[in-house]
C-alpha positions, 0 to 999 in steps of 0.5 A, spaced: 872 175 863 875 170 858 870 170 852 873 164 849 870 157 850 872 150 847 867 145 845 868 138 843 861 135 843 854 136 843 856 144 842 860 143 836 857 147 830 855 140 826 851 138 832 844 138 832 843 140 840 838 146 842 845 148 846 849 148 839 844 153 836 844 157 842 852 158 841 851 159 834 846 165 836 850 168 841 858 167 839 862 167 833 866 161 831 874 162 831 876 155 829 878 148 830 883 146 835 885 141 840 887 141 848 890 136 852 886 131 854 882 124 853 875 123 851 870 118 853 863 116 850 859 117 856 852 116 852 849 121 846 855 126 849 862 125 850 866 127 857 873 130 856 878 129 862 885 132 863 891 128 861 898 129 858 900 127 851 893 126 849 888 131 845 881 132 844 879 135 838 874 141 838 872 148 836 873 155 839 867 160 840 868 167 842 862 169 846 858 176 845 856 176 852 860 171 856 857 172 863 850 171 861 852 165 856 857 162 861 851 161 866 847 158 861 852 153 859 854 151 866 847 149 867 847 145 860 853 142 863 850 141 870 856 144 873 859 143 878 856 136 879 857 133 872 862 137 869 867 143 871 869 149 867 876 150 867 881 155 863 886 151 859 890 153 853 887 151 846 892 150 840 888 152 834 889 149 827 891 155 824 898 155 829 895 160 834 894 159 841 889 162 846 886 161 853 879 158 853 874 155 858 873 148 857 868 143 861 871 137 864 868 131 866 867 131 874 865 123 874 869 117 874 870 115 866 873 108 868 867 104 865 866 108 859 869 107 852 875 112 850 875 115 843 882 114 841 881 119 835 879 125 840 874 127 836 867 126 838 864 127 831 869 123 828 869 117 832 
């Protein structure tokens, strides 16, 4: 099972959510990167959707126990109703690429504000 997860919102290391603390305890930080997609501000959390020629900024973490941690993350992200988990290519800022799990929003985004920078923590 792929141990890598790409996070772009409340799970990032500078976020203050309980689940970002969970991630810091149960994974190793691998670096900042980007995926193809568009980012929207839903509320206190963001929503990424797949889109070419646009990018979402985030971080890659390598899970120590992928099966257990992904179950906890799936519950946090309300998979499959609110988000779906999918493997995509991540382009790290150190010029490497890797496959990682990403949580994409599974609802319409037409009423939400697009985050043009693609970076939820630097809107």
